[in-house]
Backbone as CSV, one residue per row, in Angstrom:
resi,resn,N_x,N_y,N_z,CA_x,CA_y,CA_z,C_x,C_y,C_z
1,MET,-11.745,19.865,8.510,-11.464,20.685,7.360,-10.813,19.804,6.301
2,SER,-11.143,19.976,5.066,-10.612,19.128,3.996,-9.663,19.935,3.110
3,MET,-8.932,19.221,2.281,-7.986,19.861,1.360,-8.702,20.612,0.249
4,THR,-9.980,20.337,0.044,-10.716,21.012,-1.029,-11.216,22.386,-0.609
5,ALA,-11.095,22.714,0.657,-11.518,24.035,1.106,-10.595,25.096,0.513
6,SER,-11.108,26.292,0.356,-10.323,27.344,-0.277,-9.160,27.805,0.592
7,ASN,-9.255,27.596,1.887,-8.139,27.961,2.752,-8.031,26.940,3.880
8,HIS,-6.827,26.585,4.211,-6.572,25.714,5.348,-5.183,26.015,5.886
9,ASP,-5.026,25.852,7.169,-3.759,26.095,7.837,-3.158,24.741,8.185
10,THR,-2.092,24.338,7.481,-1.528,23.014,7.713,-0.793,22.913,9.040
11,PHE,-0.429,24.029,9.659,0.177,23.961,10.977,-0.872,23.657,12.046
12,ARG,-2.073,24.164,11.853,-3.143,23.900,12.807,-3.823,22.577,12.496
13,ASP,-4.076,22.317,11.212,-4.741,21.088,10.773,-3.716,20.190,10.098
14,LEU,-2.911,19.489,10.906,-1.839,18.677,10.351,-2.353,17.580,9.428
15,SER,-3.540,17.085,9.660,-4.081,16.032,8.802,-4.442,16.555,7.419
16,SER,-4.521,17.864,7.247,-4.852,18.442,5.944,-3.617,18.744,5.106
17,GLY,-2.434,18.504,5.637,-1.196,18.819,4.924,-0.825,17.749,3.920
18,THR,0.348,17.889,3.346,0.862,16.925,2.379,1.177,15.614,3.090
19,PRO,0.744,14.493,2.534,1.013,13.194,3.172,2.510,12.921,3.287
20,ALA,2.899,12.313,4.381,4.313,12.056,4.660,4.990,11.192,3.595
21,PRO,4.377,10.119,3.080,5.068,9.332,2.044,5.386,10.157,0.789
22,PHE,4.507,11.068,0.433,4.755,11.933,-0.723,5.937,12.851,-0.465
23,THR,6.008,13.418,0.726,7.103,14.315,1.089,8.434,13.572,1.111
24,VAL,8.435,12.367,1.684,9.665,11.571,1.743,10.125,11.205,0.337
25,ALA,9.201,10.801,-0.525,9.560,10.446,-1.899,10.107,11.654,-2.652
26,ALA,9.490,12.805,-2.464,9.931,14.013,-3.164,11.306,14.467,-2.680
27,ARG,11.596,14.302,-1.412,12.895,14.732,-0.885,13.996,13.725,-1.174
28,SER,13.652,12.457,-1.330,14.675,11.449,-1.582,15.058,11.358,-3.056
29,LEU,14.197,11.788,-3.953,14.472,11.658,-5.378,15.738,12.414,-5.809
30,PRO,15.949,13.676,-5.438,17.210,14.339,-5.852,18.452,13.681,-5.263
31,VAL,18.331,13.134,-4.067,19.476,12.468,-3.436,19.845,11.212,-4.214
32,VAL,18.848,10.420,-4.567,19.106,9.174,-5.288,19.596,9.466,-6.710
33,LEU,19.061,10.504,-7.344,19.544,10.875,-8.672,20.998,11.348,-8.622
34,GLY,21.360,12.081,-7.594,22.754,12.498,-7.424,23.672,11.311,-7.212
35,LEU,23.219,10.345,-6.435,23.997,9.128,-6.216,24.161,8.361,-7.525
36,GLN,23.109,8.304,-8.321,23.164,7.646,-9.624,24.204,8.325,-10.522
37,PHE,24.225,9.628,-10.533,25.197,10.391,-11.318,26.618,10.111,-10.840
38,LEU,26.820,10.099,-9.528,28.129,9.824,-8.953,28.605,8.422,-9.325
39,LEU,27.726,7.445,-9.240,28.108,6.075,-9.557,28.412,5.889,-11.039
40,ALA,27.722,6.632,-11.904,28.034,6.558,-13.330,29.439,7.101,-13.583
41,GLY,29.793,8.190,-12.922,31.149,8.727,-13.058,32.198,7.780,-12.520
42,GLN,31.895,7.141,-11.400,32.841,6.184,-10.832,33.000,4.965,-11.728
43,ALA,31.923,4.546,-12.373,32.007,3.402,-13.270,32.821,3.744,-14.523
44,LEU,32.718,4.983,-14.986,33.482,5.388,-16.169,34.957,5.621,-15.855
45,TYR,35.230,6.310,-14.757,36.593,6.750,-14.486,37.207,6.116,-13.247
46,GLY,36.416,5.443,-12.456,36.920,4.874,-11.218,37.173,3.381,-11.336
47,GLU,37.175,2.743,-10.215,37.504,1.329,-10.143,36.293,0.439,-9.906
48,ILE,35.090,0.992,-9.924,33.919,0.156,-9.656,33.226,-0.186,-10.973
49,GLY,32.423,-1.242,-10.932,31.705,-1.661,-12.124,30.354,-0.978,-12.227
50,TRP,29.575,-1.413,-13.212,28.263,-0.817,-13.467,27.165,-1.436,-12.606
51,GLY,27.489,-2.422,-11.785,26.483,-3.104,-10.970,25.798,-2.183,-9.969
52,ALA,26.574,-1.375,-9.267,25.997,-0.454,-8.284,25.135,0.595,-8.968
53,HIS,25.574,1.045,-10.129,24.802,2.013,-10.905,23.452,1.413,-11.310
54,ALA,23.454,0.160,-11.708,22.215,-0.519,-12.104,21.278,-0.719,-10.920
55,ILE,21.822,-1.037,-9.767,20.996,-1.242,-8.570,20.326,0.062,-8.155
56,VAL,21.094,1.141,-8.128,20.524,2.438,-7.760,19.501,2.876,-8.801
57,GLY,19.739,2.539,-10.067,18.754,2.833,-11.106,17.422,2.157,-10.836
58,GLY,17.462,0.946,-10.313,16.221,0.266,-9.933,15.575,0.880,-8.707
59,ILE,16.389,1.347,-7.780,15.868,1.968,-6.556,15.189,3.299,-6.878
60,ILE,15.655,3.980,-7.920,15.066,5.263,-8.299,13.577,5.108,-8.647
61,SER,13.210,3.939,-9.117,11.803,3.730,-9.481,10.868,3.830,-8.275
62,LEU,11.359,3.561,-7.072,10.483,3.592,-5.892,9.936,4.992,-5.599
63,PRO,10.786,6.034,-5.460,10.200,7.352,-5.220,9.420,7.891,-6.416
64,VAL,9.845,7.514,-7.627,9.119,7.977,-8.812,7.704,7.385,-8.827
65,LEU,7.602,6.103,-8.575,6.278,5.466,-8.527,5.460,5.985,-7.349
66,GLY,6.126,6.287,-6.240,5.417,6.858,-5.088,4.830,8.220,-5.404
67,LEU,5.578,9.029,-6.139,5.080,10.343,-6.513,3.978,10.240,-7.561
68,ALA,4.128,9.307,-8.478,3.104,9.148,-9.524,1.815,8.550,-8.951
69,GLY,1.969,7.707,-7.931,0.781,7.066,-7.338,0.042,8.024,-6.487
């Protein structure tokens, strides 16, 4: 059964469901964005620099590119 069929049961046909890399990227994106927000606040008001914020900003591109691809 293919994904183009009008009906499919993803519990029965696991290969017809959403691909795992897409699901992982979609679930990790809000977590990484929240971490980015937290690090920006820590850089403004805390004792850490902007380096960690910049690194996480680069890491955010991975799930975004995974979802776009």
